[in-house]
C-alpha positions in Angstrom: 22.7 6.7 -35.8 24.7 7.6 -38.9 28.4 6.8 -39.3 29.2 10.6 -38.9 27.1 10.6 -35.7 29.0 7.7 -34.2 32.4 9.3 -35.1 31.2 12.7 -33.7 30.3 11.0 -30.4 33.6 9.2 -30.3 35.4 12.5 -30.9 33.6 14.2 -28.1 34.4 11.4 -25.8 38.1 11.8 -26.7 37.8 15.5 -25.9 36.2 14.7 -22.5 39.1 12.3 -21.7 41.7 15.0 -22.7 40.0 17.6 -20.5 40.0 15.2 -17.6 43.7 14.5 -18.0 44.5 18.2 -17.9 43.6 18.5 -14.2 46.5 16.5 -12.7 48.8 17.7 -15.5 48.1 21.4 -14.7 48.5 20.8 -11.0 51.9 19.3 -11.5 52.9 22.1 -13.9 52.1 25.0 -11.5 53.5 23.5 -8.3 56.9 25.2 -9.1 56.0 27.6 -11.9 53.9 30.9 -11.8 50.2 30.4 -12.7 49.9 33.4 -15.1 53.1 32.6 -16.9 51.9 29.0 -17.4 48.5 30.2 -18.8 50.3 32.7 -21.1 52.4 30.0 -22.6 49.5 27.6 -22.9 47.2 30.2 -24.7 50.1 31.4 -26.8 50.4 27.9 -28.2 46.7 27.5 -28.6 46.4 31.0 -30.3 49.2 30.3 -32.8 47.6 26.9 -33.7 44.2 28.4 -34.2 45.4 31.4 -36.1 47.2 29.1 -38.6 44.0 27.3 -39.2 41.4 30.2 -39.1 43.2 33.5 -39.9 41.4 33.8 -43.3 38.0 33.7 -41.6 38.6 36.4 -39.1 37.9 39.2 -41.6 34.3 38.0 -42.0 33.3 38.6 -38.3 31.5 41.9 -37.7 33.2 44.2 -35.3 30.4 43.9 -32.8 30.9 40.2 -32.5 34.7 40.5 -32.5 34.3 42.5 -29.2 31.8 40.0 -27.9 34.3 37.1 -28.6 37.1 38.9 -26.9 34.9 39.6 -23.8 33.9 36.0 -23.7 37.6 35.1 -23.8 38.3 37.3 -20.8 35.6 35.6 -18.8 37.0 32.2 -19.9 40.5 33.4 -18.8 39.1 34.3 -15.3 37.7 30.7 -15.1 41.1 29.2 -16.0 43.0 31.5 -13.7 40.8 30.7 -10.7 40.8 26.9 -11.5 44.6 26.9 -11.9 45.2 28.7 -8.6 42.7 26.4 -6.9 44.6 23.4 -8.2 47.6 24.5 -6.2 45.9 23.7 -2.9 43.3 20.9 -3.7 43.4 17.5 -5.4 42.8 17.4 -9.2 39.9 14.9 -9.0 38.1 17.1 -6.4 38.7 20.2 -8.6 37.3 18.3 -11.6 34.0 17.6 -10.0 33.6 21.1 -8.5 34.3 22.6 -11.9 31.6 20.5 -13.4 29.0 22.6 -11.4 29.0 25.0 -14.3 26.4 22.8 -16.0 24.0 23.3 -13.2 24.7 27.1 -12.9 24.0 28.0 -16.6 20.1 27.8 -16.2 20.2 30.3 -13.4 22.2 32.8 -15.3 19.9 32.4 -18.3 16.9 33.1 -16.0 18.7 36.1 -14.6 19.1 37.7 -18.1 15.6 36.7 -19.1 16.6 34.0 -21.6 15.1 31.0 -19.9 13.2 29.4 -17.0 14.1 26.9 -14.4 12.2 23.6 -14.7 11.6 21.2 -11.8 14.3 18.9 -13.2 16.8 21.8 -13.0 15.9 22.5 -9.4 16.4 18.8 -8.7 19.8 18.9 -10.4 20.8 21.9 -8.3 19.8 20.1 -5.1 21.8 17.0 -6.1 24.8 19.1 -6.8 24.7 20.9 -3.5 24.3 17.6 -1.6 27.1 16.0 -3.6 29.3 19.0 -2.8 28.7 18.7 0.9 29.5 15.0 0.8 32.7 15.9 -1.0 33.6 18.4 1.6 32.7 16.0 4.4 34.5 13.1 2.9 36.2 11.8 6.0 33.4 12.7 8.5 35.2 16.0 9.3 34.4 19.2 7.3 37.2 19.9 4.9 37.1 23.2 3.0 40.2 24.9 1.6 40.7 28.2 -0.1 41.2 26.3 -3.4 37.6 25.1 -3.1 36.3 28.6 -3.1 38.5 29.5 -6.2 37.3 26.5 -8.1 33.6 27.2 -7.2 34.1 30.8 -8.6 35.8 29.1 -11.6 32.6 27.2 -12.2 30.6 30.5 -12.2 33.0 32.0 -14.7 32.7 29.0 -17.1 28.9 29.1 -16.8 28.9 32.8 -17.7 31.2 32.1 -20.6 28.8 29.4 -21.9 25.9 31.9 -21.7 27.9 34.6 -23.5 28.9 32.3 -26.3 25.4 31.0 -26.6 24.3 34.5 -27.5 26.5 34.6 -30.6 24.4 34.3 -33.9 24.1 30.8 -35.1 25.0 31.8 -38.6 28.5 33.0 -37.6 31.4 30.7 -38.4 32.4 29.5 -34.9 36.0 28.9 -35.8 37.2 32.5 -35.7 35.1 33.1 -32.6 37.2 30.3 -30.9 40.4 32.0 -32.1 39.3 35.4 -30.7 38.6 33.8 -27.3 42.0 32.1 -27.3 43.7 35.4 -28.2 41.9 37.2 -25.5 42.9 34.6 -22.9 46.5 34.9 -24.1 46.5 38.7 -23.9 45.1 38.7 -20.3 47.4 36.0 -19.1 50.5 37.7 -20.6 49.5 41.1 -19.0 49.1 39.5 -15.6 52.3 37.5 -16.0 54.3 40.7 -16.8 52.9 42.4 -13.7 52.8 39.5 -11.2 55.5 37.1 -12.5 58.2 39.5 -13.6 60.9 38.3 -14.3 59.4 35.1 -15.7 61.6 32.1 -14.7 62.9 29.6 -17.2 60.2 27.1 -18.2 61.0 23.5 -17.0 60.6 20.8 -19.7 57.7 19.1 -17.9 55.9 22.5 -17.5 56.4 23.3 -21.2 55.0 19.8 -22.1 51.9 20.4 -20.0 51.4 23.8 -21.6 51.8 22.3 -25.1 49.4 19.4 -24.3 46.7 21.7 -22.8 47.2 24.4 -25.4 47.2 22.2 -28.5 44.9 19.3 -27.4 42.9 20.7 -24.5 42.1 24.1 -26.2 42.9 24.3 -30.0 42.0 20.7 -31.0 39.1 20.6 -28.5 37.5 23.8 -30.0 37.8 22.5 -33.6 36.6 19.0 -32.9 33.7 20.3 -30.8 32.7 22.7 -33.5 32.6 19.9 -36.1 31.1 17.2 -33.9 28.2 19.3 -32.6 27.0 19.7 -36.2 26.4 16.0 -36.4 25.0 15.2 -33.0 22.3 16.9 -30.8 23.6 19.5 -28.3 22.0 17.7 -25.4 23.7 14.4 -26.5 27.1 16.2 -26.8 26.6 17.7 -23.3 26.0 14.2 -21.8 29.3 13.0 -23.3 31.3 16.1 -22.2 29.9 15.9 -18.7 32.0 12.7 -18.2 35.0 15.0 -17.9 35.1 14.9 -14.1 35.1 11.1 -14.1 38.2 11.1 -16.4 39.8 13.8 -14.2 39.3 11.6 -11.1 40.7 8.6 -12.8 43.7 10.5 -14.0 44.2 12.0 -10.5 44.0 8.6 -8.8 46.4 7.1 -11.3 49.0 9.9 -11.5 48.7 11.6 -8.0 47.4 8.7 -5.9 44.4 10.8 -4.9 42.1 8.8 -2.6 38.3 9.1 -2.7 36.6 7.9 0.5 33.2 6.2 0.2 31.4 9.4 1.3 33.4 11.5 -1.2 32.7 8.9 -3.9 29.0 9.2 -3.1 29.2 13.0 -3.4 30.9 12.7 -6.8 28.1 10.4 -8.0 25.5 12.9 -6.9 27.3 15.7 -8.7 27.6 13.6 -11.8 23.9 12.8 -11.8 23.1 16.5 -11.3 25.2 17.3 -14.4 23.5 14.8 -16.7 20.0 14.7 -15.4 18.5 17.7 -17.3 19.9 16.6 -20.6 19.2 13.0 -20.0 15.5 13.8 -19.3 15.4 15.8 -22.5 16.8 12.9 -24.5 14.3 10.5 -22.9 11.4 12.9 -23.9 12.6 12.8 -27.5 12.0 9.1 -27.7 8.3 9.8 -27.3 8.1 13.0 -29.4 9.0 13.7 -33.0 11.0 16.8 -33.2 13.7 18.4 -35.3 17.3 17.8 -34.0 18.7 20.6 -32.0 20.9 23.1 -33.8 24.6 22.8 -33.3 26.2 24.8 -30.5 29.7 25.9 -29.7 28.9 27.3 -26.2 30.6 24.7 -24.1 34.0 25.8 -22.6 37.2 24.4 -24.0 39.7 23.4 -21.4 
């Protein structure tokens, strides 16, 4: 592996750790602050940061793809809103693993729109994720299912749809302004809902502002830029394997900061879900050891947290 490849992998691992850390951070931030107002502040910070870096490139995007970028941003916003509301009632580590289901849902959406087919390995991954989810819900030998679980499952569907939408963007488009358009769309939607649902917006506590700044600058703006660069120097499947460790870091952060407890059955469920996330890409990487093929083109379709 080249030096740039090693640095790209290390950068993606850093992003996965940052994304994992956002779960307990966001849960703490919205316990006493309105969800839409928090998201509006978060994406305002992310949008300003991205605009400062990419505003010159926005003029080069055709109008058709400007609209597509804004629509993808709205879907991404739906995912964030559902996830954040879900975090109000379920533990961050649990939410992290449920969110990770988006990786197993993408192939089904691609099949539905006629852009792919489901392989036996993908069926196996879906089966493992369902079994893992049931273990997670049955973690203490009694069925535990909250409204927040439903919201985070719907969040996983939204993130999966956003991945598919962004994956349809032409590969010759500069991905940086597309990232900015999505952040602006998220901010616009969050601000609109905040005006309607959270009016008047309360004063922002210092810890909530800190969480919004961390998630906006590092979890969104930096993540999009690093991901865009890194995936030009490492195969997409390799990048996906690294980013799929996000739930593990989310669980570690939740146990450390919130004292979340994972029973043996819940831990087994998390292991099953993690395997379901990485199995298809891992199988593809193993096949490349026995076949000569051109490295996969870079992609910027994975969701930024």
